[in-house]
PAKEBA-362183 format. One record per residue (C-alpha): z negated, y negated, x; residue number from 1. Coordinates in steps of 0.2 Angstrom, whole numbers, plus 2048, in hexadecimal, padded with zeros to 3 digits. Example, Ala and Ser with C-alpha at 12.3 -4.5 7.8 and 13.67 -1.06 7.14 Angstrom:
BEGIN
{w: 7D9&v: 816&u: 83E&k: 1}
{w: 7DC&v: 805&u: 844&k: 2}
This chain:
BEGIN
{w: 794&v: 3F6&u: 514&k: 1}
{w: 788&v: 402&u: 50A&k: 2}
{w: 780&v: 40F&u: 515&k: 3}
{w: 782&v: 422&u: 512&k: 4}
{w: 775&v: 42D&u: 50C&k: 5}
{w: 771&v: 434&u: 51D&k: 6}
{w: 76F&v: 423&u: 526&k: 7}
{w: 764&v: 41C&u: 517&k: 8}
{w: 759&v: 42B&u: 516&k: 9}
{w: 757&v: 42C&u: 529&k: 10}
{w: 752&v: 419&u: 529&k: 11}
{w: 745&v: 41C&u: 51B&k: 12}
{w: 73E&v: 42B&u: 523&k: 13}
{w: 73D&v: 424&u: 535&k: 14}
{w: 734&v: 414&u: 52F&k: 15}
{w: 728&v: 41C&u: 523&k: 16}
{w: 725&v: 42D&u: 528&k: 17}
{w: 714&v: 429&u: 530&k: 18}
{w: 70F&v: 41D&u: 522&k: 19}
{w: 706&v: 421&u: 512&k: 20}
{w: 714&v: 41C&u: 507&k: 21}
{w: 71F&v: 41D&u: 4F7&k: 22}
{w: 731&v: 419&u: 4F8&k: 23}
{w: 73D&v: 41C&u: 4EA&k: 24}
{w: 74C&v: 415&u: 4E1&k: 25}
{w: 751&v: 416&u: 4CF&k: 26}
{w: 75F&v: 410&u: 4C4&k: 27}
{w: 75F&v: 3FE&u: 4BD&k: 28}
{w: 762&v: 401&u: 4AA&k: 29}
{w: 758&v: 3F2&u: 4A2&k: 30}
{w: 75B&v: 3E0&u: 4A3&k: 31}
{w: 748&v: 3DE&u: 4A6&k: 32}
{w: 748&v: 3E8&u: 4B7&k: 33}
{w: 735&v: 3E9&u: 4B6&k: 34}
{w: 737&v: 3F7&u: 4AA&k: 35}
{w: 742&v: 400&u: 4B7&k: 36}
{w: 735&v: 3FD&u: 4C5&k: 37}
{w: 728&v: 405&u: 4B9&k: 38}
{w: 734&v: 414&u: 4B6&k: 39}
{w: 735&v: 417&u: 4C9&k: 40}
{w: 722&v: 415&u: 4CC&k: 41}
{w: 720&v: 422&u: 4BE&k: 42}
{w: 72D&v: 42E&u: 4C6&k: 43}
{w: 736&v: 42E&u: 4B5&k: 44}
{w: 747&v: 42C&u: 4BD&k: 45}
{w: 750&v: 434&u: 4CB&k: 46}
{w: 759&v: 42B&u: 4D9&k: 47}
{w: 76A&v: 426&u: 4D2&k: 48}
{w: 772&v: 42C&u: 4E2&k: 49}
{w: 767&v: 43B&u: 4E5&k: 50}
{w: 761&v: 434&u: 4F5&k: 51}
{w: 74F&v: 439&u: 4FB&k: 52}
{w: 741&v: 42D&u: 4FC&k: 53}
{w: 72F&v: 430&u: 501&k: 54}
{w: 720&v: 433&u: 4F6&k: 55}
{w: 70F&v: 436&u: 4FE&k: 56}
{w: 706&v: 437&u: 4EE&k: 57}
{w: 711&v: 445&u: 4E6&k: 58}
{w: 703&v: 452&u: 4E6&k: 59}
{w: 6F6&v: 446&u: 4DF&k: 60}
{w: 701&v: 43F&u: 4D1&k: 61}
{w: 700&v: 451&u: 4C9&k: 62}
{w: 6EE&v: 44F&u: 4C5&k: 63}
{w: 6ED&v: 43C&u: 4C4&k: 64}
{w: 6FC&v: 438&u: 4BA&k: 65}
{w: 70F&v: 435&u: 4BD&k: 66}
{w: 70D&v: 423&u: 4C2&k: 67}
{w: 6FF&v: 427&u: 4CF&k: 68}
{w: 6FA&v: 41C&u: 4D9&k: 69}
{w: 703&v: 40E&u: 4CF&k: 70}
{w: 6F6&v: 408&u: 4C2&k: 71}
{w: 6EA&v: 3F9&u: 4C0&k: 72}
{w: 6DC&v: 3FA&u: 4CE&k: 73}
{w: 6CB&v: 401&u: 4C9&k: 74}
{w: 6C3&v: 3F0&u: 4C8&k: 75}
{w: 6CC&v: 3EC&u: 4B8&k: 76}
{w: 6C5&v: 3F1&u: 4A7&k: 77}
{w: 6CF&v: 401&u: 4A5&k: 78}
{w: 6CF&v: 408&u: 4B7&k: 79}
{w: 6DF&v: 413&u: 4B5&k: 80}
{w: 6E9&v: 409&u: 4A8&k: 81}
{w: 6FB&v: 40B&u: 4AB&k: 82}
{w: 705&v: 3FC&u: 4B1&k: 83}
{w: 711&v: 3F4&u: 4A5&k: 84}
{w: 721&v: 3EA&u: 4A9&k: 85}
{w: 716&v: 3DA&u: 4A6&k: 86}
{w: 70A&v: 3DF&u: 4B3&k: 87}
{w: 718&v: 3E2&u: 4BF&k: 88}
{w: 71F&v: 3D1&u: 4BC&k: 89}
{w: 70E&v: 3C9&u: 4BE&k: 90}
{w: 70B&v: 3D1&u: 4CF&k: 91}
{w: 71C&v: 3CF&u: 4D8&k: 92}
{w: 724&v: 3BF&u: 4DF&k: 93}
{w: 736&v: 3BD&u: 4E6&k: 94}
{w: 738&v: 3BC&u: 4F8&k: 95}
{w: 748&v: 3B9&u: 503&k: 96}
{w: 751&v: 3C6&u: 50C&k: 97}
{w: 74B&v: 3C2&u: 51D&k: 98}
{w: 739&v: 3C5&u: 517&k: 99}
{w: 73E&v: 3D5&u: 50E&k: 100}
{w: 745&v: 3DB&u: 51E&k: 101}
{w: 735&v: 3D8&u: 527&k: 102}
{w: 72B&v: 3DE&u: 519&k: 103}
{w: 734&v: 3EF&u: 51A&k: 104}
{w: 72E&v: 3F0&u: 52C&k: 105}
{w: 71C&v: 3EA&u: 529&k: 106}
{w: 71B&v: 3F8&u: 51B&k: 107}
{w: 71C&v: 405&u: 529&k: 108}
{w: 709&v: 407&u: 529&k: 109}
{w: 6FA&v: 3FF&u: 521&k: 110}
{w: 6F5&v: 3ED&u: 524&k: 111}
{w: 707&v: 3E6&u: 520&k: 112}
{w: 70A&v: 3DF&u: 531&k: 113}
{w: 718&v: 3DF&u: 53D&k: 114}
{w: 70B&v: 3E6&u: 54A&k: 115}
{w: 70E&v: 3F6&u: 542&k: 116}
{w: 71E&v: 3F7&u: 54B&k: 117}
{w: 715&v: 3FA&u: 55C&k: 118}
{w: 715&v: 40D&u: 559&k: 119}
{w: 728&v: 40E&u: 559&k: 120}
{w: 732&v: 410&u: 568&k: 121}
{w: 741&v: 406&u: 562&k: 122}
{w: 743&v: 3F3&u: 565&k: 123}
{w: 740&v: 3E7&u: 557&k: 124}
{w: 752&v: 3E5&u: 555&k: 125}
{w: 755&v: 3F7&u: 553&k: 126}
{w: 748&v: 3F8&u: 546&k: 127}
{w: 74F&v: 3E9&u: 53D&k: 128}
{w: 760&v: 3F3&u: 53C&k: 129}
{w: 756&v: 401&u: 533&k: 130}
{w: 74F&v: 3F5&u: 526&k: 131}
{w: 761&v: 3ED&u: 524&k: 132}
{w: 767&v: 3FF&u: 521&k: 133}
{w: 75A&v: 401&u: 513&k: 134}
{w: 75F&v: 3F1&u: 50B&k: 135}
{w: 771&v: 3F4&u: 50C&k: 136}
{w: 770&v: 401&u: 4FF&k: 137}
{w: 76D&v: 3F4&u: 4F2&k: 138}
{w: 77D&v: 3EA&u: 4F5&k: 139}
{w: 77F&v: 3D8&u: 4F8&k: 140}
{w: 777&v: 3D0&u: 4E9&k: 141}
{w: 766&v: 3D8&u: 4E8&k: 142}
{w: 756&v: 3CE&u: 4E6&k: 143}
{w: 745&v: 3D3&u: 4EE&k: 144}
{w: 733&v: 3D2&u: 4E8&k: 145}
{w: 722&v: 3D6&u: 4EF&k: 146}
{w: 710&v: 3D6&u: 4EA&k: 147}
{w: 70C&v: 3D0&u: 4FC&k: 148}
{w: 705&v: 3BE&u: 4FD&k: 149}
{w: 703&v: 3BD&u: 510&k: 150}
{w: 709&v: 3AC&u: 515&k: 151}
{w: 713&v: 3AA&u: 505&k: 152}
{w: 718&v: 398&u: 506&k: 153}
{w: 71F&v: 398&u: 4F4&k: 154}
{w: 731&v: 397&u: 4FB&k: 155}
{w: 734&v: 3A9&u: 4FB&k: 156}
{w: 72F&v: 3AB&u: 50E&k: 157}
{w: 721&v: 3B6&u: 514&k: 158}
{w: 718&v: 3B1&u: 524&k: 159}
{w: 715&v: 3C1&u: 52E&k: 160}
{w: 70C&v: 3B7&u: 53C&k: 161}
{w: 6FE&v: 3B3&u: 530&k: 162}
{w: 6ED&v: 3BA&u: 535&k: 163}
{w: 6E9&v: 3C2&u: 525&k: 164}
{w: 6F3&v: 3C9&u: 516&k: 165}
{w: 6F0&v: 3CA&u: 504&k: 166}
{w: 6F8&v: 3D3&u: 4F5&k: 167}
{w: 6F7&v: 3D5&u: 4E2&k: 168}
{w: 6F2&v: 3E7&u: 4E0&k: 169}
{w: 6FD&v: 3F3&u: 4D7&k: 170}
{w: 6F5&v: 403&u: 4DB&k: 171}
{w: 6E3&v: 40B&u: 4DA&k: 172}
{w: 6E2&v: 40A&u: 4ED&k: 173}
{w: 6D8&v: 3FD&u: 4F6&k: 174}
{w: 6E7&v: 3F5&u: 4FD&k: 175}
{w: 6FA&v: 3F7&u: 4F9&k: 176}
{w: 709&v: 3ED&u: 4FE&k: 177}
{w: 71B&v: 3EF&u: 4F9&k: 178}
{w: 72D&v: 3EA&u: 4F7&k: 179}
{w: 738&v: 3EB&u: 4E7&k: 180}
{w: 74A&v: 3E9&u: 4E9&k: 181}
{w: 754&v: 3E6&u: 4DA&k: 182}
{w: 767&v: 3E7&u: 4D9&k: 183}
{w: 773&v: 3E7&u: 4CA&k: 184}
{w: 772&v: 3FB&u: 4CA&k: 185}
{w: 762&v: 400&u: 4D3&k: 186}
{w: 750&v: 3FC&u: 4D6&k: 187}
{w: 748&v: 401&u: 4E6&k: 188}
{w: 736&v: 402&u: 4EA&k: 189}
{w: 72E&v: 403&u: 4FB&k: 190}
{w: 71B&v: 404&u: 4FB&k: 191}
{w: 70D&v: 407&u: 507&k: 192}
{w: 6FB&v: 40B&u: 504&k: 193}
{w: 6EC&v: 408&u: 50F&k: 194}
{w: 6DD&v: 411&u: 507&k: 195}
């Protein structure tokens, strides 16, 4: 059962209000969903349902550009080159739903770890219910992708017990980690920055 606007927005706000984050959903209008992800990063499309996400970079993007902070990192030849759909495809790999659920929880603060949950008063199971509420918006047939490489065994599973984590950068910040959810009609982005 799909959540309503109030419960979905409350779950997003509760999990990410203390993180430096970007969360938004846009329509899926292209067969190559990387193009739709780019449109959400650039704030070029509204949420198809009118639901509120979070954008901690809203003020900076006015001076830096509509996609800020999503650009190739500064160590590249062109420090603020716009990402392309091909760049997005190169940096994301598919993960299973259990990993996506845990990743939504790990993204609640910098460092991309489930230790971030220690600041919440809710139990792990209650926090998992919030992550499931977020995922439920995208139906039953969505797929999930991330730039996080922590404990990635190549089978779509992330190991959150790993002692360190890695990622393929998609922003101009020193560290960024995110989740992309792709359904037949929507693409959702949940990103945390640790600068």
